[in-house]
Backbone as CSV, one residue per row, in Angstrom:
resi,resn,N_x,N_y,N_z,CA_x,CA_y,CA_z,C_x,C_y,C_z
1,MET,0.827,-1.083,0.081,0.050,0.010,0.088,0.581,1.220,0.045
2,ILE,0.326,2.302,-0.594,0.927,3.695,-0.527,0.006,4.717,0.093
3,ASP,0.125,5.302,1.118,-0.587,6.464,1.743,0.092,7.782,1.179
4,PHE,-1.070,8.418,0.366,-0.764,9.440,-0.303,-0.680,10.834,0.393
5,HIS,-0.858,10.664,1.779,-1.013,11.919,2.396,-0.684,11.510,3.940
6,ILE,0.377,11.793,4.542,0.847,11.844,5.877,1.514,13.401,5.856
7,SER,1.387,13.727,7.346,2.148,15.243,7.517,3.044,14.775,8.702
8,PHE,4.527,15.213,8.303,5.441,14.750,9.224,5.307,15.248,10.564
9,ARG,5.135,16.782,10.860,5.002,17.169,12.275,5.848,16.927,13.340
10,SER,7.170,17.340,12.974,8.372,17.141,13.736,8.291,18.025,14.900
11,SER,9.348,17.878,15.584,9.200,18.786,16.871,9.741,20.154,16.267
12,ALA,10.373,20.487,15.113,10.434,21.837,14.469,9.065,22.587,14.178
13,TYR,8.066,21.766,14.034,6.793,22.374,13.612,5.998,22.809,14.839
14,PHE,6.297,22.119,16.124,5.491,22.587,17.177,6.370,23.503,17.943
15,GLN,7.647,23.644,17.658,8.471,24.636,18.324,8.133,26.079,17.290
16,ALA,7.786,25.936,16.139,7.617,27.185,15.259,6.132,27.693,15.570
17,LEU,5.418,26.736,16.157,3.805,27.442,16.332,4.059,28.340,17.854
18,ALA,4.696,27.444,18.719,5.075,28.083,19.834,5.788,29.484,20.043
19,THR,6.901,29.537,18.754,7.529,30.723,18.783,6.487,31.809,18.319
20,GLN,5.667,31.626,17.489,4.540,32.420,17.048,3.628,32.739,17.834
21,SER,3.174,32.092,18.751,2.130,31.948,19.779,2.096,33.279,20.353
22,PRO,1.164,34.224,20.490,1.089,35.681,20.963,0.811,35.498,22.772
23,ALA,0.224,34.207,22.879,0.129,33.982,24.435,1.503,33.173,25.001
24,ASP,2.561,32.985,24.119,3.511,32.283,24.766,3.469,30.609,25.039
25,PHE,2.507,30.316,24.357,2.088,28.971,25.049,3.357,27.763,24.481
26,SER,3.586,26.984,25.292,4.478,26.007,24.883,3.793,24.744,24.113
27,PRO,4.327,24.117,23.589,4.047,22.851,23.029,2.943,22.370,24.083
28,GLU,3.717,21.608,25.040,2.923,21.115,26.255,1.682,21.737,26.499
29,GLU,1.741,23.104,26.811,0.423,23.740,27.238,-0.539,23.888,26.228
30,ALA,0.018,23.832,24.951,-1.016,23.967,23.947,-1.788,22.690,23.659
31,LEU,-0.993,21.682,23.722,-1.573,20.052,23.680,-2.498,19.866,24.842
32,ALA,-2.301,20.611,26.032,-3.222,20.416,27.327,-4.603,21.328,26.743
33,ARG,-4.413,22.247,26.374,-5.719,23.076,25.945,-6.389,22.207,24.995
34,LEU,-5.860,21.523,24.260,-6.625,20.604,23.171,-7.177,19.570,24.040
35,ASP,-6.622,19.054,25.339,-7.262,18.079,25.974,-6.804,16.874,25.007
36,SER,-5.321,16.775,24.397,-5.144,16.029,23.525,-4.354,14.790,24.086
37,LYS,-4.644,13.688,23.778,-3.492,12.728,24.313,-2.455,12.296,23.289
38,ARG,-2.274,13.167,22.407,-1.076,13.148,21.635,0.273,13.573,22.171
39,GLU,1.262,12.423,21.854,2.481,12.876,22.431,3.235,14.087,21.514
40,LEU,3.955,14.712,22.246,4.987,15.618,21.268,5.987,14.552,20.419
41,PRO,6.373,14.781,19.404,7.404,14.061,18.622,8.788,14.066,19.356
42,ALA,9.460,13.263,19.078,10.786,13.227,19.604,11.762,14.460,19.002
43,GLN,12.433,15.126,19.821,13.083,16.151,19.388,14.122,15.757,18.248
44,ASN,14.831,14.584,18.545,15.733,14.153,17.612,14.969,13.612,16.130
45,THR,15.245,14.328,15.065,14.732,13.987,13.897,15.009,12.681,13.351
46,ASP,16.066,12.056,13.649,16.278,10.726,13.268,15.427,9.708,14.264
47,VAL,14.971,9.990,15.234,14.111,9.397,16.253,12.746,9.364,15.562
48,HIS,12.237,10.639,15.066,10.988,10.972,14.895,11.011,10.210,13.378
49,LEU,11.926,10.094,12.610,11.819,9.668,11.319,11.613,7.832,11.590
50,ALA,12.377,7.146,12.429,12.437,6.021,12.873,11.082,5.574,13.315
51,ASP,10.306,6.507,14.275,9.108,6.262,14.752,8.042,6.286,13.537
52,TRP,8.230,7.028,12.518,7.363,7.209,11.106,7.554,5.568,10.581
53,LEU,8.837,5.288,10.198,9.159,4.017,9.528,8.384,2.760,10.180
54,ALA,8.717,2.850,11.602,8.232,1.780,12.357,6.650,1.644,12.067
55,ALA,5.902,2.925,12.124,4.601,2.790,12.116,3.877,2.539,10.715
56,LEU,4.843,2.752,9.427,4.410,2.437,8.312,4.772,0.725,8.035
57,ASP,5.831,0.249,8.622,6.039,-0.880,8.730,5.010,-1.962,9.257
58,THR,4.334,-1.559,10.496,3.321,-2.110,11.183,2.498,-2.549,10.351
59,HIS,1.879,-1.551,9.519,0.927,-1.686,8.518,1.077,-2.107,7.135
60,GLY,2.239,-2.263,6.787,2.394,-2.735,5.544,2.397,-1.664,4.409
61,ILE,2.865,-0.446,4.831,2.825,1.002,3.765,4.171,1.006,3.150
62,SER,4.460,0.735,1.964,5.706,0.720,0.977,6.170,2.289,1.093
63,HIS,5.484,3.161,0.858,5.756,4.573,0.550,4.607,5.513,1.353
64,ALA,5.121,6.501,1.678,4.100,7.509,2.033,4.442,9.068,1.621
65,VAL,3.355,9.635,1.092,3.552,10.954,0.383,3.419,12.124,1.783
66,THR,4.683,12.571,2.107,4.742,13.155,3.432,5.033,14.854,3.192
67,LEU,4.042,15.547,3.868,3.871,16.845,3.553,4.735,17.600,4.770
68,ALA,5.363,18.714,4.540,5.887,19.330,5.519,4.875,20.230,6.054
69,ALA,4.723,20.184,7.369,3.517,21.036,8.043,3.751,22.784,7.926
70,SER,5.152,22.992,7.559,5.306,24.403,7.681,6.667,24.505,6.968
71,GLU,6.748,25.935,6.753,7.967,26.214,6.036,9.305,25.861,6.826
72,GLY,9.191,25.983,8.193,10.345,25.764,9.020,10.614,24.329,8.945
73,GLU,9.890,23.465,8.604,9.945,21.851,8.530,10.412,21.583,7.407
74,VAL,10.836,22.501,6.101,10.979,21.723,4.964,12.478,21.131,5.102
75,SER,13.472,21.748,5.477,14.705,21.363,5.687,14.919,20.041,6.644
76,VAL,13.940,20.056,7.807,13.821,18.574,8.274,13.370,17.365,7.611
77,LEU,12.352,17.739,6.934,11.826,16.648,6.001,12.735,16.303,4.817
78,ALA,13.280,17.221,4.240,14.397,17.037,3.116,15.332,16.027,3.526
79,GLU,15.635,16.244,4.844,16.690,15.372,5.375,16.315,13.991,5.792
80,ALA,15.023,14.207,6.342,14.442,12.894,6.935,14.226,12.032,5.403
81,ALA,13.615,12.492,4.508,13.219,11.846,3.233,14.392,11.066,2.549
82,GLN,15.539,11.935,2.684,16.926,11.301,2.312,17.355,10.233,2.949
83,LYS,17.189,10.279,4.154,17.176,8.909,4.873,16.578,7.783,4.893
84,SER,15.273,8.010,4.359,14.366,6.901,4.243,14.148,6.054,3.363
85,ASP,15.596,6.028,2.703,15.496,5.137,1.287,14.435,5.245,0.262
86,GLY,13.886,6.410,0.018,12.832,6.810,-0.713,11.351,6.377,-0.559
87,ARG,11.299,5.997,0.800,9.794,5.562,1.334,9.167,6.694,1.597
88,LEU,9.830,7.786,2.451,9.053,9.111,2.504,9.240,10.036,0.918
89,ILE,8.116,10.307,0.505,8.172,10.969,-0.695,7.880,12.543,-0.166
90,PRO,8.882,13.589,-0.370,8.461,14.900,0.412,7.850,15.739,-0.494
91,ILE,6.768,16.503,0.094,6.032,17.508,-0.346,6.244,18.679,0.450
92,ALA,6.561,19.968,-0.497,6.750,21.180,0.635,5.832,22.179,0.605
93,PRO,5.569,22.859,1.647,4.537,24.243,1.453,5.212,25.239,0.637
94,PHE,4.259,25.764,-0.354,4.806,26.774,-0.961,3.602,27.733,-1.556
95,ASN,4.050,29.061,-1.353,3.254,30.089,-1.715,3.651,30.874,-3.126
96,PRO,2.614,30.721,-4.178,3.231,31.135,-5.433,3.212,32.597,-5.728
97,ALA,2.475,33.283,-4.624,2.331,34.581,-4.787,3.622,35.072,-3.916
98,GLY,4.434,34.359,-3.138,5.614,34.965,-2.374,6.989,35.460,-3.352
99,GLU,7.745,36.089,-2.809,8.855,36.858,-3.407,9.609,35.529,-4.157
100,ASN,10.225,35.937,-5.334,11.074,35.003,-5.941,10.704,33.450,-6.056
101,ALA,9.201,33.280,-6.444,8.697,32.204,-6.567,9.312,31.008,-7.391
102,ILE,9.602,31.711,-8.716,10.240,30.548,-9.751,11.406,30.181,-9.014
103,GLU,12.530,30.847,-8.548,13.534,30.334,-7.947,13.397,29.530,-6.726
104,ARG,12.408,29.807,-6.073,12.191,28.728,-4.928,11.576,27.535,-5.716
105,VAL,10.732,27.233,-6.683,10.504,26.338,-7.579,11.806,25.453,-7.528
106,GLU,12.450,26.155,-8.316,13.773,25.365,-8.598,14.715,25.008,-7.624
107,HIS,14.516,25.706,-6.496,15.460,25.150,-5.303,14.489,23.771,-4.805
108,LEU,13.403,24.016,-4.358,12.687,22.904,-3.848,12.549,21.777,-4.692
109,LEU,12.430,21.765,-6.019,11.853,20.624,-6.571,13.451,19.994,-7.573
110,GLY,14.418,21.355,-7.943,15.445,20.894,-8.467,16.576,20.333,-7.551
111,ALA,17.017,21.173,-6.625,18.092,20.998,-5.828,17.760,20.259,-4.598
112,THR,16.657,20.396,-3.894,16.406,19.973,-2.925,15.622,18.577,-2.963
113,GLY,14.998,18.122,-3.876,14.443,17.164,-4.265,13.086,16.506,-3.553
114,PHE,12.250,17.701,-3.575,10.954,17.523,-3.340,10.369,17.074,-4.394
115,ARG,9.167,16.398,-4.242,8.429,15.650,-5.330,7.090,16.655,-5.705
116,GLY,6.990,17.461,-4.890,5.511,18.210,-5.102,5.510,19.555,-4.053
117,LEU,4.777,20.331,-4.373,4.388,21.346,-3.673,2.869,21.709,-3.025
118,VAL,2.629,21.869,-1.730,1.566,22.007,-1.402,1.037,23.566,-1.328
119,LEU,-0.024,23.828,-1.854,-0.585,25.256,-2.070,-1.777,25.327,-1.037
120,ASP,-1.868,26.370,-0.716,-3.069,26.734,0.277,-3.342,28.029,0.297
121,PRO,-4.321,28.157,-0.878,-4.728,29.686,-1.172,-5.676,30.361,-0.001
122,GLY,-6.418,29.370,0.693,-7.412,29.885,1.827,-6.484,30.595,2.654
123,SER,-5.373,30.175,3.378,-4.677,30.606,4.398,-3.678,31.872,3.717
124,ASP,-3.168,31.550,2.491,-2.330,32.482,1.896,-2.900,33.780,1.121
125,HIS,-4.163,33.616,1.073,-4.995,34.754,0.253,-4.556,35.298,-1.260
126,TYR,-4.956,34.322,-2.010,-4.693,34.314,-3.291,-5.513,33.302,-4.254
127,LEU,-5.792,33.374,-5.585,-6.732,32.850,-6.486,-5.887,31.999,-7.113
128,ILE,-5.948,30.690,-6.969,-5.035,29.938,-7.875,-5.255,30.282,-9.387
129,SER,-6.331,31.036,-9.936,-6.815,31.018,-11.223,-6.260,32.096,-11.826
130,GLU,-5.278,33.065,-10.757,-4.884,34.159,-11.410,-3.697,33.960,-12.477
131,ASP,-3.750,34.816,-13.573,-2.742,34.837,-14.675,-1.218,34.619,-14.123
132,ARG,-1.143,35.416,-13.141,0.269,35.813,-12.702,1.008,34.466,-12.274
133,PHE,0.392,33.411,-12.062,0.981,32.000,-11.584,1.230,31.404,-12.774
134,ALA,1.019,31.712,-13.919,1.172,30.734,-14.995,2.690,30.352,-15.389
135,GLU,3.719,31.213,-15.221,5.213,30.943,-15.106,5.475,29.933,-14.023
136,VAL,5.057,30.328,-13.092,5.294,29.461,-11.820,4.735,28.125,-12.100
137,PHE,3.655,27.876,-12.573,3.117,26.764,-12.830,3.926,25.755,-13.920
138,GLU,4.327,26.550,-14.676,5.276,25.872,-15.981,6.797,25.528,-15.317
139,ALA,7.123,26.310,-14.345,8.382,25.754,-13.807,8.060,24.637,-12.948
140,ILE,7.130,24.621,-12.209,6.877,23.053,-11.557,6.591,21.988,-12.634
141,GLU,5.703,22.402,-13.659,5.920,21.411,-14.451,7.051,20.821,-15.050
142,SER,7.973,21.581,-15.487,9.268,21.202,-15.827,9.875,20.232,-15.135
143,HIS,9.723,20.366,-13.864,10.546,19.487,-12.764,9.300,18.144,-12.526
144,ASP,8.323,18.052,-13.448,7.394,16.887,-13.109,6.818,17.017,-11.795
145,GLY,6.683,17.983,-11.309,6.056,18.060,-9.934,4.574,18.044,-9.862
146,ILE,4.232,18.064,-8.641,2.972,17.486,-8.278,2.446,18.957,-7.508
147,VAL,1.048,19.331,-7.786,0.592,20.497,-6.981,-0.381,19.821,-6.067
148,PHE,-0.356,19.812,-4.942,-1.193,19.614,-3.778,-1.878,20.647,-3.289
149,LEU,-3.328,20.771,-3.698,-3.998,21.994,-3.432,-4.899,21.810,-2.351
150,ARG,-4.797,22.532,-1.473,-5.555,22.540,-0.120,-7.122,23.194,-0.179
151,CYS,-8.048,22.684,-0.245,-9.323,23.187,-0.573,-10.277,22.993,0.866
152,GLY,-11.336,23.830,0.730,-12.254,23.504,2.100,-11.657,24.248,3.376
153,ILE,-12.492,24.028,4.243,-12.155,24.613,5.647,-10.950,23.762,6.417
154,PRO,-9.897,24.218,6.600,-8.700,23.428,7.392,-9.207,22.795,8.982
155,ASP,-8.450,22.039,9.418,-8.498,21.640,10.708,-7.843,22.829,11.388
156,LEU,-8.437,23.499,12.220,-7.806,24.861,12.812,-7.468,24.514,14.596
157,ARG,-7.836,23.522,14.817,-7.593,23.315,16.507,-6.218,23.764,16.856
158,LEU,-5.163,23.309,16.179,-3.490,23.465,16.745,-3.446,24.705,16.775
159,ARG,-4.083,25.530,15.845,-3.613,27.126,15.626,-4.372,27.666,17.123
160,ARG,-5.724,27.421,17.320,-6.407,27.840,18.276,-5.686,27.677,19.594
161,ALA,-5.202,26.221,19.674,-4.627,25.938,21.146,-3.483,26.762,21.014
162,PHE,-2.591,26.949,20.411,-1.731,28.069,20.396,-1.850,29.751,20.454
163,GLY,-3.042,29.663,20.315,-3.830,31.239,20.658,-3.521,32.016,19.156
164,LEU,-3.109,31.283,18.296,-2.772,32.058,17.060,-3.859,32.590,16.088
165,PRO,-4.099,33.612,15.532,-5.358,34.360,14.931,-5.767,33.434,13.804
166,ILE,-6.944,33.282,13.349,-7.310,32.566,12.265,-7.773,33.570,11.249
167,GLN,-6.816,33.660,10.015,-6.865,34.118,8.905,-7.075,33.325,7.824
168,PHE,-8.510,33.172,7.284,-8.660,32.337,6.183,-9.838,32.883,5.396
169,ASP,-9.547,32.784,3.859,-10.527,33.127,3.095,-11.199,32.116,2.295
170,PRO,-12.444,31.659,2.788,-13.017,30.262,2.222,-13.302,30.337,0.801
171,ASP,-13.508,31.613,0.114,-13.577,31.808,-1.161,-12.421,31.156,-2.080
172,ALA,-11.241,31.744,-1.442,-9.886,31.114,-2.347,-9.924,29.816,-2.202
173,ALA,-10.381,29.134,-0.872,-10.324,27.586,-0.795,-11.254,26.793,-1.687
174,ASN,-12.018,27.467,-2.641,-12.880,26.851,-3.262,-12.353,26.097,-4.537
175,PRO,-12.170,24.750,-4.824,-11.671,24.179,-6.209,-12.298,24.774,-7.394
176,LEU,-13.218,25.358,-7.562,-13.571,25.780,-8.681,-12.671,26.633,-9.604
177,HIS,-11.833,27.327,-8.507,-10.778,28.218,-8.985,-9.599,27.402,-9.723
178,LEU,-9.589,26.208,-9.584,-8.774,25.059,-10.126,-9.161,25.147,-11.685
179,LEU,-10.495,25.069,-11.994,-10.791,24.912,-13.295,-9.769,25.797,-14.378
180,VAL,-9.385,27.098,-13.823,-8.844,27.946,-14.770,-7.218,27.338,-14.953
181,ALA,-6.851,27.035,-13.646,-5.528,26.669,-13.613,-5.127,25.337,-14.274
182,ALA,-6.100,24.398,-13.916,-6.010,23.092,-14.411,-5.930,23.037,-16.467
183,HIS,-6.944,23.894,-16.659,-6.984,24.019,-18.150,-5.800,24.828,-18.692
184,ARG,-5.123,25.959,-18.058,-3.962,26.479,-18.214,-2.744,25.859,-18.494
185,SER,-2.675,24.836,-17.429,-1.553,24.113,-17.493,-2.026,22.486,-17.524
186,PRO,-2.424,21.978,-18.683,-2.903,20.689,-18.709,-1.782,19.572,-18.542
187,GLY,-0.724,19.832,-18.593,0.417,18.809,-18.351,0.834,18.781,-16.800
188,LEU,0.300,19.644,-16.089,0.653,19.637,-14.519,-0.465,18.869,-13.979
189,LYS,0.261,17.957,-12.892,-0.728,17.034,-11.986,-1.197,17.902,-10.780
190,PHE,-2.419,17.994,-10.576,-2.873,18.601,-9.377,-3.645,17.470,-8.521
191,VAL,-3.315,17.393,-7.286,-4.024,16.683,-6.185,-4.886,17.491,-5.138
192,VAL,-6.065,17.096,-5.063,-7.048,17.675,-4.010,-7.164,16.646,-2.897
193,PRO,-6.704,16.867,-1.624,-7.212,15.981,-0.711,-8.533,15.942,-0.055
194,ASN,-8.841,14.918,0.598,-9.894,15.133,1.366,-11.270,15.271,0.643
195,PHE,-11.168,14.739,-0.613,-12.474,14.795,-1.347,-12.941,16.335,-1.264
196,GLY,-12.020,17.201,-1.303,-12.609,18.567,-1.501,-12.676,19.188,-0.138
197,GLY,-12.346,18.508,0.948,-12.879,19.072,2.376,-14.032,20.143,2.486
198,GLY,-15.224,19.555,1.961,-16.481,20.356,2.046,-17.136,20.954,0.770
199,PHE,-16.003,21.026,0.066,-16.418,21.501,-1.385,-16.491,20.644,-2.522
200,PHE,-17.243,19.366,-2.033,-17.186,18.015,-2.952,-18.033,18.494,-4.361
201,ARG,-18.981,18.994,-4.103,-19.617,18.972,-5.484,-18.986,19.942,-6.359
202,GLU,-18.372,21.049,-5.963,-17.418,21.987,-6.740,-16.353,21.249,-7.165
203,LEU,-15.545,20.431,-6.476,-14.578,19.397,-6.852,-15.093,18.537,-8.107
204,LEU,-16.319,17.826,-7.557,-16.758,16.769,-8.958,-16.989,17.618,-10.283
205,LEU,-17.429,18.793,-10.144,-17.594,19.474,-11.139,-16.177,20.057,-12.142
206,VAL,-15.308,20.388,-11.250,-14.079,20.576,-11.912,-13.146,19.190,-12.476
207,GLY,-13.433,18.125,-11.581,-12.840,16.836,-12.159,-13.445,16.371,-13.185
208,LYS,-14.682,16.588,-13.266,-15.237,16.330,-14.851,-14.597,16.738,-15.949
209,GLU,-14.311,18.051,-15.779,-13.989,18.868,-16.829,-12.273,18.793,-17.116
210,CYS,-11.317,18.315,-15.893,-10.001,18.459,-15.971,-9.504,17.279,-15.902
211,PRO,-8.820,16.565,-16.832,-8.435,15.055,-16.354,-7.019,15.150,-15.811
212,ASN,-6.355,16.386,-15.533,-5.034,16.341,-14.798,-5.281,16.703,-13.171
213,ILE,-6.454,16.235,-12.799,-6.808,16.439,-11.230,-7.091,15.240,-10.841
214,TRP,-6.436,14.955,-9.680,-6.571,13.788,-8.913,-7.446,14.138,-7.452
215,VAL,-7.828,13.210,-6.915,-8.469,13.398,-5.363,-7.797,12.481,-4.653
216,ASP,-7.445,12.825,-3.295,-7.125,11.899,-2.158,-8.331,11.782,-1.277
217,SER,-8.121,10.513,-0.669,-9.454,10.218,0.299,-9.088,10.259,1.757
218,SER,-7.993,11.295,1.996,-7.761,11.327,3.173,-8.641,11.937,4.256
219,ALA,-8.247,11.735,5.712,-9.562,12.231,6.620,-8.952,13.690,7.006
220,PRO,-9.733,14.464,7.874,-10.941,13.975,8.468,-12.255,14.194,7.490
221,ASP,-13.279,13.296,7.931,-14.417,13.343,7.079,-15.486,14.022,7.748
222,ASP,-15.543,14.960,8.601,-16.369,15.847,9.403,-17.322,16.540,8.376
223,TRP,-16.681,16.949,7.336,-17.659,17.642,6.248,-18.697,17.133,5.743
224,MET,-18.541,15.911,5.781,-19.615,14.975,5.327,-21.032,15.191,5.938
225,LYS,-20.849,15.320,7.287,-21.909,15.369,8.224,-22.648,16.573,8.057
226,ALA,-22.103,17.605,7.473,-22.539,18.929,7.260,-23.209,19.208,6.042
227,GLN,-23.361,18.246,5.208,-23.925,18.030,3.693,-25.803,18.036,4.069
228,ALA,-26.275,18.556,3.212,-27.742,18.025,3.349,-28.136,17.513,2.024
229,PRO,-28.675,16.403,2.093,-28.517,15.512,3.371,-27.354,14.980,3.845
230,PRO,-26.794,14.516,4.715,-25.318,14.343,5.101,-24.927,12.920,4.439
231,LEU,-23.717,12.859,3.865,-23.189,11.795,2.876,-22.440,10.849,4.006
232,GLY,-22.341,9.691,3.562,-21.624,8.588,4.113,-20.177,8.357,3.264
233,LEU,-19.349,7.743,3.526,-17.908,7.663,2.928,-18.319,6.792,1.685
234,ALA,-19.297,6.054,1.668,-19.494,5.123,0.463,-20.077,5.911,-0.585
235,ASP,-20.887,6.991,-0.122,-21.693,7.955,-1.256,-20.666,8.738,-1.919
236,VAL,-19.650,9.228,-1.141,-18.547,9.912,-1.598,-17.670,9.380,-2.594
237,LEU,-17.200,8.051,-2.164,-16.510,7.292,-2.983,-17.102,6.945,-4.161
238,GLU,-18.340,6.631,-4.027,-19.088,6.223,-5.549,-19.223,7.272,-6.392
239,SER,-19.454,8.478,-5.911,-19.610,9.526,-6.674,-18.203,10.190,-7.281
240,SER,-17.278,10.037,-6.519,-15.746,10.183,-7.114,-15.455,9.554,-8.063
241,LEU,-15.749,8.023,-7.874,-15.142,7.108,-8.786,-16.142,7.533,-10.119
242,SER,-17.525,7.887,-10.053,-18.133,8.030,-11.340,-17.747,9.258,-12.182
243,ILE,-16.925,10.061,-11.391,-16.646,11.371,-12.306,-14.930,11.311,-12.531
244,PHE,-14.180,10.890,-11.538,-12.809,10.792,-11.807,-12.369,9.494,-12.213
245,GLY,-13.305,8.393,-12.140,-12.759,7.113,-12.672,-12.046,6.429,-11.807
246,ILE,-11.771,4.967,-11.788,-11.053,4.232,-10.686,-9.374,4.886,-10.736
247,GLU,-9.093,5.614,-11.933,-7.420,5.991,-11.966,-7.243,7.039,-11.315
248,ARG,-8.208,8.247,-10.929,-7.512,9.416,-10.309,-8.290,9.446,-9.016
249,VAL,-8.324,8.295,-8.077,-8.682,8.308,-6.884,-7.447,7.655,-6.201
250,LEU,-7.002,8.234,-5.126,-5.830,8.073,-4.422,-6.033,7.795,-2.901
251,PHE,-5.589,6.698,-2.311,-5.652,6.454,-0.898,-4.947,7.332,0.010
252,GLY,-5.340,7.827,0.952,-4.668,8.734,1.856,-5.202,8.646,3.271
253,THR,-4.604,8.867,4.536,-4.956,8.716,5.857,-4.911,10.061,6.454
254,ALA,-3.991,11.176,6.095,-3.808,12.146,6.787,-3.200,11.723,8.280
255,SER,-2.628,10.880,8.062,-1.729,10.459,9.538,-0.812,11.514,9.891
256,SER,-0.495,12.008,11.190,0.214,12.967,11.645,0.995,12.757,12.786
257,ASP,0.654,11.540,13.418,1.432,11.231,14.834,1.894,9.759,14.737
258,PRO,3.196,9.587,14.430,3.346,8.178,14.626,3.617,7.130,15.851
259,ARG,3.646,8.032,16.945,3.655,7.434,18.371,2.309,7.021,18.603
260,ALA,1.326,7.586,18.053,-0.124,7.150,18.368,-0.422,6.382,17.262
261,GLY,0.487,6.026,16.417,0.141,5.152,15.285,-0.386,5.589,13.945
262,TRP,-0.173,5.036,12.832,-0.753,5.387,11.584,-2.251,4.860,11.631
263,ASN,-3.039,5.836,10.946,-4.372,5.660,10.995,-5.069,4.542,10.260
264,HIS,-4.735,3.580,11.010,-5.313,2.078,10.336,-7.086,2.154,10.605
265,ASN,-7.631,2.964,11.387,-9.063,3.354,11.120,-9.596,3.680,10.039
266,ILE,-8.917,4.642,9.466,-9.174,5.207,8.085,-9.215,4.002,7.081
267,LEU,-8.206,3.357,7.156,-8.223,2.299,6.101,-9.289,1.269,6.278
268,THR,-9.661,0.957,7.385,-10.854,0.047,7.964,-12.114,0.744,7.379
269,ARG,-12.613,1.913,7.378,-13.706,2.693,7.024,-13.531,2.622,5.452
270,GLN,-12.683,2.896,4.931,-12.404,2.876,3.379,-12.462,1.744,2.808
271,ARG,-11.720,0.508,3.354,-12.313,-0.794,2.658,-13.622,-1.312,2.931
272,GLU,-14.390,-0.583,4.059,-15.807,-1.139,4.065,-16.558,-0.240,3.023
273,ALA,-16.132,0.801,2.539,-16.684,1.617,1.556,-16.219,1.060,-0.055
274,PHE,-15.259,0.462,0.179,-14.836,-0.213,-1.173,-16.091,-1.283,-1.377
275,GLY,-16.363,-2.186,-0.251,-17.276,-3.284,-0.410,-18.344,-2.678,-0.666
276,ALA,-18.896,-1.619,-0.171,-20.353,-1.055,-0.485,-20.507,-0.497,-1.811
277,CYS,-19.094,-0.316,-2.455,-19.474,0.074,-3.914,-18.928,-1.167,-4.854
278,SER,-19.149,-2.413,-4.424,-18.647,-3.459,-4.969,-17.538,-3.423,-5.870
279,LEU,-16.446,-3.016,-5.292,-15.254,-2.783,-6.002,-14.690,-4.501,-6.065
280,SER,-13.829,-4.594,-7.235,-13.029,-5.838,-7.187,-11.902,-5.759,-6.430
281,PRO,-10.983,-6.941,-6.419,-9.765,-6.880,-5.773,-8.938,-6.171,-6.374
282,ASP,-8.997,-6.097,-7.627,-7.849,-5.477,-8.542,-8.241,-3.855,-8.268
283,GLN,-9.507,-3.474,-8.292,-9.881,-2.094,-8.154,-9.067,-1.672,-6.886
284,CYS,-9.442,-2.430,-5.479,-9.204,-2.023,-4.440,-7.514,-2.106,-4.506
285,GLU,-6.933,-2.953,-5.131,-5.283,-2.702,-5.054,-4.790,-1.497,-5.913
286,GLN,-5.565,-1.139,-6.907,-5.363,0.207,-7.549,-5.577,1.426,-6.810
287,LEU,-6.579,1.349,-6.090,-6.932,2.581,-5.220,-5.745,2.682,-3.961
288,LEU,-5.412,1.620,-3.570,-4.464,1.277,-2.446,-3.084,1.756,-2.834
289,GLY,-2.765,1.627,-4.187,-1.145,1.804,-4.247,-1.074,1.853,-5.704
290,GLY,-1.595,1.363,-6.419,-1.392,1.288,-7.941,-1.408,2.778,-8.566
291,ASN,-2.625,3.363,-8.229,-2.655,4.847,-8.997,-1.470,5.541,-8.507
292,ALA,-1.149,5.602,-7.056,-0.033,6.406,-6.830,1.053,6.197,-7.337
293,ARG,1.413,4.715,-7.577,2.620,4.669,-8.280,2.813,4.937,-9.607
294,GLN,1.596,4.955,-10.020,1.560,5.340,-11.776,1.821,7.133,-11.817
295,LEU,1.278,7.636,-10.540,1.440,9.190,-10.764,2.816,9.397,-10.317
296,LEU,3.583,8.601,-9.576,4.844,9.046,-9.150,5.757,8.458,-10.005
297,GLY,5.544,7.599,-10.382,6.564,6.923,-11.696,7.262,5.663,-10.887
298,LEU,6.765,5.336,-9.725,7.316,4.128,-8.835,7.121,2.864,-9.507
299,PRO,8.122,2.080,-9.537,8.116,0.703,-10.235,6.801,-0.290,-9.452
300,MET,6.318,-0.808,-10.125,5.057,-1.665,-9.933,5.715,-3.079,-9.147
301,PRO,5.349,-3.386,-7.924,5.517,-4.536,-7.166,5.153,-5.794,-8.095
302,ALA,5.829,-7.027,-7.656,5.541,-8.220,-8.319,4.125,-8.494,-7.648
303,ARG,3.121,-8.937,-8.400,1.745,-9.462,-8.154,1.796,-10.409,-7.293
304,ARG,0.950,-10.392,-6.251,0.635,-11.526,-5.243,-1.016,-11.768,-5.054
305,PRO,-1.144,-12.998,-4.770,-2.858,-13.397,-4.748,-3.503,-12.561,-3.843
306,VAL,-4.621,-11.951,-3.855,-5.336,-11.088,-2.889,-6.728,-12.124,-2.481
307,SER,-6.701,-12.511,-1.366,-7.918,-13.615,-0.933,-9.253,-12.532,-0.767
308,HIS,-9.334,-11.540,-0.499,-10.722,-10.718,-0.622,-10.288,-9.314,-0.512
309,PRO,-11.312,-8.445,-1.133,-10.775,-7.109,-1.293,-10.880,-6.292,0.037
310,TYR,-11.649,-6.640,1.196,-11.879,-5.858,2.091,-12.208,-6.826,3.414
């Protein structure tokens, strides 16, 4: 299996949040405010990497597309990915509206070895459809980079726990803006996590028109309860498959805490949805790793018999 969406969330990430906190909350105090049982990650990056690899090994995850949670974590994840023997496929946060955007693309995707970039227009306050980003996207495509586009309302609990202000533009986080960008850059690969994060209908409309857009199935799925009527995971998966086809849906868990373990409960729920959608064993295997291998250009493993799909 390949998990197309985990967040590295090293000690550097939590320390950066603490530094930004106007209330001077320490990481320990912030987690206490969350009433969270989460443990802080090991301060030593090698130990944190070992924790992640052990969690992946336990559940048979061969590779994980791994997101740096902040700019300050980029160098940490780059080092960890190099030490992981290719198992962690690093993705860096990126603001195309920032200074020297093209040079930064060259640095991250060329010199540093990142496989793609995470864009968060809702938090960074720009529209991905703007003409000014055309050259930036050309630079990303020249490196065969993947654009991981955050849409919908993000999970803001950690920012609140650290007392950080919430500045978010929901209009910019609407995947409808992706229609223009995907048409303008038809050779660029876009991945939208979490089924659009509440903008599911809009994502389906865009996915129908643009064959260079993939969707990942990562948690959380709280947004499904807010639909009218509420949606179940099987409903969302079935609609996604009808629009994107079996080839453009990627398995992800949004796991972020290796000490708590990889999110196996997400896999369990998704396998139940596979059964409800009457997927064949080959189709399940495609969703759980085959599509990711093809998108990332990874070699296909030797086939082995599968006794049941879920």
